[in-house]
C-alpha positions as CSV (number, residue, x, y, z in Angstrom):
1,M,65.5,142.5,129.3
2,D,67.6,144.2,126.8
3,T,66.8,147.2,128.1
4,D,68.4,146.1,131.5
5,L,71.5,145.0,129.7
6,N,71.6,148.7,128.0
7,D,71.1,150.2,131.4
8,N,74.2,148.5,132.8
9,M,76.1,148.7,129.8
10,Q,75.8,152.7,130.1
11,K,76.3,152.6,133.8
12,N,79.8,150.9,133.1
13,E,80.7,152.9,130.3
14,V,80.3,156.1,132.3
15,D,82.2,154.4,135.2
16,W,85.1,153.4,132.7
17,Y,85.1,157.1,131.6
18,L,85.4,158.5,135.2
19,M,88.3,156.1,135.9
20,E,90.1,157.1,132.9
21,N,93.5,159.1,133.6
22,L,92.9,162.7,132.8
23,E,94.8,164.5,129.4
24,K,97.3,166.6,130.3
25,K,96.3,170.3,129.6
26,S,97.9,171.5,126.4
27,P,97.2,174.3,123.8
28,G,96.9,171.6,120.8
29,F,94.3,169.3,122.4
30,D,91.4,168.3,120.2
31,I,88.6,167.3,121.8
32,M,86.9,165.8,118.6
33,N,90.2,163.8,117.8
34,W,90.2,162.5,121.3
35,W,86.6,161.0,121.1
36,K,87.4,159.9,117.4
37,V,90.2,157.7,118.9
38,N,88.3,156.6,122.2
39,S,84.7,156.1,120.4
40,T,85.6,152.0,120.6
41,K,86.2,152.3,124.2
42,Y,83.0,154.4,124.8
43,P,80.8,154.0,122.1
44,I,77.8,155.7,123.6
45,L,79.3,158.3,125.6
46,G,81.4,159.0,122.1
47,Q,78.1,159.2,120.1
48,M,76.6,161.9,122.8
49,A,80.1,163.7,122.6
50,R,79.8,164.0,119.0
51,D,76.2,165.2,119.1
52,I,76.7,167.9,121.7
53,L,80.3,169.1,120.2
54,A,78.6,169.2,116.8
55,I,76.1,172.1,118.1
56,P,77.4,175.5,116.7
57,L,78.3,178.3,119.2
58,S,75.9,181.0,119.1
59,T,75.9,184.7,120.0
60,V,71.9,185.0,119.8
61,A,71.1,184.2,123.4
62,S,73.8,186.8,124.7
63,E,72.7,189.3,122.3
64,F,69.0,189.0,122.9
65,A,69.9,189.0,126.9
66,F,71.2,192.5,126.2
67,S,69.1,193.7,123.7
68,T,67.4,197.3,124.8
69,G,64.1,197.2,122.8
C-alpha cells in the first residue's frame, strides 16, 4: 500500500514540476539554489537533482576515447 502511495506521489511531483513556469534564461542562474528553494515543493526530485548535480565533471572518458595507445 505504501508503495502505491509513493508511486502516486512521485508521479504527481513530476507532473507538478513539468507544469511549473520555466525560469528565464539568465547568466546568473544558479541551479543548485533553485533546487534549494524548491526542494520543499519537490522533495523527491530535489534529492535526485542534488545527487546528480553533485557528480563532479570529469574528462577521463573523453581522454580515454581520444587516446592512442
